[in-house]
C-alpha positions, 0 to 999 in steps of 0.5 A, a space after each residue: 499499500 506505501 508503494 501505491 500512495 508513493 506512485 499516487 502522490 507523484 501522479 497527481 502532484 502536477 494537479 496542486 499547481 493551480 491554486 484556488 482559493 475554495 474552503 472545504 467541500 462537504 461531500 455528500 455520497 449518494 451512491 448506496 441510494 440514488 446509485 442503486 435504485 436504477 439497477 437491474 440485477 438486486 444488491 444484497 443486503 450484505 453488499 450495501 452494507 459493505 459498501 456503506 462501510 467501505 466509503 465511511 472507511 475511506 473518510 466519507 462523513 454523509 452517506 446516504 444509506 437507503 431509501 423507505 419507499 414503496 417496495 412495489 416501485 424501486 423493488 432494489 430498495 426494500 430492505 432499507 430497513 434490514 440496511 439501517 439495522 446492519 451498518 455498523 456506524 462510524 462515529 461523526 459519520 451520517 447515514 440519512 435516509 430518503 423518505 416519500 411519506 409519513 408510512 416510510 418515516 414509521 418504519 424508519 424511525 425503528 432504526 434510529 434515523 438521525 436525517 432524512 431527505 425529501 424529495 419534491 419535482 421541480 416539474 408537473 411531468 416528473 411529479 406525477 410519474 415520480 410521486 403521483 401527485 401534483 408538485 403542490 400536493 407532493 410540497 403538502 405531503 413531504 411538509 407532514 414529513 418534516 413537521 414529524 421529524 422536526 419535532 422528533 429531532 431529526 434532521 430534515 434535507 430538501 432535494 428538488 429534482 429536475 431543476 434545468 430540464 424534466 423528461 416530460 415537460 423539457 426545461 424548467 424555469 428557475 422561477 419555479 426551483 426558486 420558489 420550491 426552494 423557499 418552501 423547503 427551508 420554510 418546512 425546516 429543511 436545514 439544506 436543499 439540493 439542487 438536482 440536474 437529475 437527467 443531466 441536460 445543463 450547462 455552465 450557463 443554465 446552472 448560473 441562471 439557476 443560481 442567480 435565481 435561487 439566491 434571491 430567496 435563500 443563502 449558498 450555505 443552505 444549498 448542495 449541487 447534486 449533477 449527473 453525468 449524462 452529456 459530460 458536463 458534470 464537473 463544468 456545471 459543479 464549478 459554475 455553481 461552486 463559484 456562487 459559494 456552494 460548498 455541498 456537493 451530492 456524488 455517486 460511488 464509480 458514477 452509479 446512478 439513474 432514475 427509473 422515472 427520467 429517461 435517458 438520465 445516466 449516473 450521477 458525477 462520481 465520488 472519485 472524479 470529484 475528489 480528484 477535482 477538488 484535489 486539482 483546486 487545492 481543496 483537502 477532503 481529508 478523504 482517501 481516493 485510493 480506498 474509494 477506488 477499491 470502493 468503486 471497484 467493489 460494487 461495480 466487480 459485483 455489478 458486473 460492469 466496469 466503473 463509469 469514473 474516468 478517475 477509477 478506471 485511470 487508477 486502475 489501469 495505472 496500477 495493475 500490479 495492486 489489481 489485488 487492491 483495486 480489482 479483486 475487492 468483491 472477492 473478499 465479502 
């Protein structure tokens, strides 16, 4: 491992020649939930748990670990309760879960949750497909959940999906997203994650979105959640960071997709994000090599190559250490 670390340090040293004064970036890992939810091959509880443990061991402090949506609609997340009861929690690590309604919340309470995420849509078309209700009805439903959770002392995070474009309604007005963001904040959400669910955003559209949303809140209340469908994830991220946002959602190995969003590809890969931040001189305190191992672990189980370009590059670079990055799945 020491030899591998020396090689890696030499490899990335050139990326630090550009010094950008950026405060610490908080990485919010969504792989075990958002990353896996659209996979056709069911991922057993023990594999999900092992992935979560590996991410925590790599230094990730926020790991979205499960979803309590109906197994009828998202079978991949049907073992959320078992996952949350099985994981060995690392002190200082946050293990939030996705929450669709009061029924899901009552189930989740059985496993000592500390944070939940609610997820209204930014468009009527996607709200009908994803939540089977209008945007207004979805917000009312989520307010009921937020009220109970906050009363119980549980933190609430908000997602807004399709913030740039919708597979059913087309382009989305930034004013619409700003209004939904404002409503979520009024419910008591401590943070709102702006999600480009189908990855159609560009740096220009992200800038327009940020200017509008920042008329109703401040950068410290926002997070960025980009899918990389058109390869714009990192450029969109940089556009958002320029507005002062300091929380970024990402998914190990670039996993992701949504069963109700045609054409949506994986999320911005966590490995690519960490490497990108190294280049900006941002210390994430995350072990990139362990991230590579975690990405190879889940990709091997799914029998497909990592979507992360950094993962592929490092895996190819260190073929003499293939036992570390290629055969991790055999150790489960």
